[in-house]
C-alpha positions in Angstrom: 166.1 -105.8 -49.1 168.4 -106.1 -52.0 168.3 -104.5 -55.4 169.9 -106.4 -58.5 171.8 -106.4 -60.6 174.8 -106.4 -57.9 178.4 -105.1 -57.9 180.9 -105.8 -59.7 179.1 -104.5 -62.7 179.4 -105.5 -66.4 178.5 -103.2 -69.3 175.1 -105.0 -69.4 174.4 -104.8 -65.7 175.5 -101.3 -65.3 173.2 -100.2 -68.1 170.4 -102.1 -66.6 171.2 -100.6 -63.2 171.1 -96.9 -65.0 167.8 -97.6 -66.8 166.1 -99.0 -63.6 167.2 -95.7 -61.9 165.7 -93.6 -64.8 162.6 -95.3 -64.6 162.2 -94.8 -61.0 162.9 -91.1 -61.1 160.6 -90.7 -63.8 157.8 -92.2 -61.5 158.3 -89.0 -59.1 157.5 -91.3 -56.5 159.9 -90.3 -53.6 159.2 -93.4 -51.6 159.8 -95.7 -54.6 163.2 -93.8 -55.5 164.6 -93.6 -51.9 164.1 -97.3 -51.5 167.0 -97.8 -53.9 169.4 -96.3 -51.5 170.9 -97.6 -48.1 169.6 -96.6 -45.0 172.7 -94.4 -44.3 173.4 -93.3 -47.9 175.3 -90.3 -48.6 174.4 -87.6 -51.2 175.7 -84.5 -52.6 173.1 -82.9 -54.8 174.1 -79.5 -55.9 174.7 -77.6 -52.8 172.6 -80.1 -50.6 174.4 -82.8 -48.5 171.9 -85.6 -47.4 172.6 -88.6 -45.1 170.1 -91.4 -45.0 167.1 -92.5 -46.9 164.7 -90.5 -44.9 166.5 -87.2 -45.9 166.7 -88.5 -49.7 162.9 -89.0 -49.5 162.2 -85.6 -48.0 164.4 -84.0 -50.6 162.7 -85.8 -53.6 159.3 -84.8 -52.1 160.4 -81.0 -52.2 162.0 -81.6 -55.5 159.1 -82.8 -57.3 156.6 -80.2 -55.7 158.7 -77.5 -57.2 159.6 -79.3 -60.6 156.5 -79.9 -62.6 156.1 -82.3 -65.6 159.5 -83.6 -64.8 160.9 -86.0 -67.6 164.6 -87.4 -67.2 166.8 -89.4 -69.4 170.2 -91.0 -67.9 173.1 -92.5 -69.7 175.7 -94.7 -68.8 179.2 -93.0 -69.0 181.6 -95.4 -67.2 181.6 -98.2 -64.7 183.9 -100.3 -62.6 183.4 -102.6 -59.6 180.8 -101.2 -57.7 180.8 -97.7 -59.1 179.0 -96.2 -62.0 179.3 -92.7 -63.6 176.1 -91.6 -65.3 175.3 -88.3 -67.4 171.7 -87.1 -67.5 169.4 -84.4 -68.5 165.8 -83.4 -67.3 163.3 -81.2 -68.2 160.7 -79.6 -66.0 158.9 -76.2 -65.4 158.5 -74.2 -62.2 155.2 -73.0 -60.7 155.1 -70.1 -62.9 155.4 -72.2 -66.1 159.1 -71.5 -66.7 160.8 -74.4 -68.4 164.3 -75.5 -68.0 166.7 -78.3 -68.9 169.1 -79.6 -66.3 172.4 -81.1 -67.3 174.3 -83.4 -65.0 176.8 -86.1 -63.8 176.3 -88.4 -61.1 178.9 -90.8 -59.5 177.4 -93.8 -57.8 178.9 -96.4 -55.3 176.8 -99.5 -54.5 176.8 -101.8 -51.6 177.1 -105.5 -52.0 173.1 -106.0 -51.8 172.8 -103.4 -54.8 171.5 -100.6 -53.1 173.2 -97.3 -53.5 175.5 -96.0 -50.9 176.8 -93.0 -52.3 175.4 -90.5 -54.8 177.3 -87.3 -56.0 175.4 -85.0 -58.4 176.8 -82.0 -60.3 173.9 -80.2 -62.1 173.5 -77.1 -64.1 170.2 -75.5 -65.4 169.5 -73.9 -68.6 166.4 -71.9 -69.2 164.4 -73.1 -72.3 161.1 -72.3 -73.9 158.2 -74.8 -74.1 159.2 -75.0 -78.0 162.5 -76.1 -77.0 161.6 -79.2 -75.1 162.8 -82.4 -76.3 161.4 -84.6 -73.7 157.8 -84.9 -74.6 156.6 -88.4 -74.0 153.5 -89.0 -71.5 154.6 -88.5 -67.9 156.2 -91.7 -66.5 158.6 -94.0 -67.9 160.4 -93.0 -71.0 159.3 -95.3 -73.9 161.8 -97.6 -75.2 161.7 -96.2 -78.6 162.4 -92.7 -77.5 165.9 -91.5 -78.2 168.6 -91.1 -75.4 170.8 -88.2 -74.9 173.4 -89.1 -77.5 170.7 -89.5 -80.1 169.3 -86.3 -79.1 172.6 -84.5 -79.5 172.8 -83.6 -75.6 
């Protein structure tokens, strides 16, 4: 299995890779998202360290059972060779209806087949009220005309 575009990345192909990742994560489908990673992918997500696609899928299943009405925006920060740096924000609420916005940075490294082999994520949460939400499109892929992070001042 391969996942174009392939490294080395250009500004155009890195942006395509970032938007494809955003769209997949907004599907909230753990199997779909996990399929973009190598079988032996290596993750750090906050304080969790995961190895392999199966652990990634299990993590994402737990994540989206706890984070309801999840909506994410990713933005390309930098790229070189087989690496891409991304900043992101997402909004969700917990089972008690408390909303938060998570801000983070990810460093990605890709295998030659375009699958992500390494993902390092640093993430911080901010409690927000329902009125402070900025990501209000219908669940699923962010519409093309919806502002990105920079446009939203995030």
